[in-house]
C-alpha positions in Angstrom: 0.0 0.0 0.0 2.8 2.4 0.8 4.6 1.6 -2.4 1.5 2.3 -4.4 0.9 5.5 -2.6 4.5 6.7 -3.3 3.8 6.4 -7.1 1.1 9.1 -7.0 2.2 12.7 -6.7 0.1 15.8 -6.1 0.3 18.2 -9.0 -1.7 21.1 -10.5 -4.1 22.8 -8.1 -3.5 21.4 -4.6 -5.8 22.3 -1.8 -4.6 21.9 1.8 -6.8 21.7 5.0 -6.4 20.4 8.5 -8.7 18.0 10.2 -8.9 16.4 13.6 -9.6 12.7 14.1 -10.8 11.0 17.3 -13.8 10.6 19.6 -15.1 13.7 21.3 -14.2 14.2 24.9 -16.9 15.2 27.4 -16.6 18.9 28.0 -13.4 19.2 25.9 -12.5 22.0 23.5 -13.5 21.9 19.8 -11.5 22.8 16.7 -7.8 23.6 16.9 -7.7 23.5 20.7 -9.0 19.9 20.9 -7.1 16.8 22.1 -7.9 14.9 18.9 -5.2 13.9 16.5 -4.4 16.6 13.9 -4.2 15.5 10.3 -3.2 17.5 7.2 -5.2 16.7 4.1 -3.9 17.6 0.6 -6.1 17.1 -2.5 -4.9 17.4 -6.1 -7.4 18.7 -8.6 -7.4 18.3 -12.4 -7.9 21.1 -14.9 -11.7 20.7 -14.6 -11.5 21.0 -10.8 -12.3 17.3 -10.2 -10.3 15.5 -7.5 -7.5 13.2 -8.6 -5.3 12.2 -5.6 -5.6 12.7 -1.9 -2.8 12.5 0.7 -3.3 12.5 4.5 -0.6 12.8 7.1 -0.7 12.9 10.9 1.1 16.0 12.1 2.3 16.9 15.6 0.6 20.3 15.6 -1.1 22.8 13.2 1.6 25.5 13.5 2.6 27.4 10.3 6.1 25.8 10.2 4.6 22.3 10.3 2.2 23.2 7.4 5.0 24.7 5.3 7.2 21.7 5.9 4.4 19.4 4.6 3.7 21.5 1.6 
């Protein structure tokens, strides 16, 4: 699976967004202050704007330097 994933590269228009995975905690914060696992999602679009490839990567935090290093 990892070998197949390495053969696909994101090109053209690439959209980046952060997401958080995990079960909600009772009374916990929502959004960027949550205890959930942060994940960076990158989506490659073709010339018509249709999705081609998607990459997801667990990141330690959602700071600017982390996002720039991923990009």
